N, C-alpha and C positions, 0 to 999 in steps of 0.2 A: 467684632465680637458681638454675639447675640445677647440681648438682655432678656431674662425670663424671671418668673417668680416661682416660689415654692411656699406652700402653707401647710402647717401641721396642726390640726385640731387636737387639743389636749383636754382630758377630763379627769376628775378625781372620782374614782369608784372605790372598790375595796383597796385598790392601790392605783397610783397614777397610770393612765393609759394614753396612747397616742394612736391616731387614725392613720393608717398607711393604706396604699392601694396596690393591688397586683395588676401590673400593666398587661393588658390583653392584646395590644397591638402597638406598632410604632416603636419609637426610640425607647429602649429599656424593656421591651416585651419580655414577659416571664419573670420580671424582678419586682420586688416591693419598692415603692417610691412614695414621695410626698405628692401633694396635689399642686399643680401649677402649669405654667406654660408661657406662651408669648404675650408680649404687651402690644395691644392693638393701637393703631393710630388714634390719637386724641385721649388715650387712657393714661391715668397715673399708674405707677407701679402698684400701688395699693388697690386701685380699682381692678387692675388685671388679676391680682391675687384673689380678690373676692369673686370675680366673674369665673375664673378657672375653678375655684373650689366648688362653686355651685354647678358648673357644667359637668364636673367629674364626679361629684358626690351627691348633689341635690341640697347640700347644706347652704343656708343663706346667712352669711356673716355681714356685718357692717364694717366699713373701713375703719371706724373709730375703735372697733374691737380687735384690730390686728396689733400684735406686739412685734416690733422688729426683733429678729433673732439672729441676724448675721448676714454677711455677704460672702458668697463663695465665688472664686474665680476658677473655673474648670478649663484646663489647657490640655489639648489633644495634639501633641507634637507631630504625630503621623497624619493627623486630619485637622489642621487649623480651622477649617470651616465649621468644625463642631465646637470650637471654643465658646464658652458661655460665662456671662456674669449673672449670678443667681441672687436675687433678693429674697431672703428667707424670713418668713413670719410664723408666729404661733397665733392661735386664737383659742380662747376658752369660752367664747359666747357665740352662739349661732342659733338658727331656727331649723327645725326639720330633723330627719333621721337619715343617715347615710344610705344611699341607693346605688346599686350597680349601674354603670353607664356602658356604652358600647366600647369605651376605651379602658375602663378600669373597674376593678372589684374592691371596694373599701372593706377594711377589716381592722378592728380594734386590737391592739397589743399592749400588754403590760410594758411599761417603760423598761423594766428589768428583764424582759423576754422578747426584745426586738429581734426579728429573724435576719440578722446581719448576713448569714450565709446565703440568703436569697435576695440580697441587695447588691448594688454596685460595691466593689471591694472597699472603696474609700469611705463608705457611709459610716463605718465604725469609728473613723477619725473625726468626723465633723457632726454627725447627727446628735450624739449625746450633748455636745456643746450647744447646738441649736435648739434643743428642746429642754435643756436644763435652765436653772435660774442664772441670772446675771445679765450683763449688758451685751448688746449685739457685738459680734466679733467679725473680723474679716479673715478669711482663710484662702490659701492658694492650694488647689488640688490639681495634680497632674495625672492624667490617665494614659 
């Protein structure tokens, strides 16, 4: 099972907002997703989350500013090689402004107006928990 990261920048403006990205290529192309990816050799999970956030958005966060938000186990019964253990984080502190990358186009959404219809179907089950208040949770998602 592959281990990967997801990170959701959150901000308080007129109402709480979350940064999502429209995938332009690769796994999840055409869907809004969080920011993250593979853990490289020698990296901690947190270091991978910070690196992926910067690579995909240009935002520079510090490991100490990550807040654990959950752990998701994604199972693909028809394609077990796609199974993932996802370490989810929030961050409310970073430097820079979101920038589009070759892979993803970042966009802010009000927390009460997340485009679930343009995300993986299961996102409405786990995303509100992951970006809401409370302790990290562990969820099993089957696709």
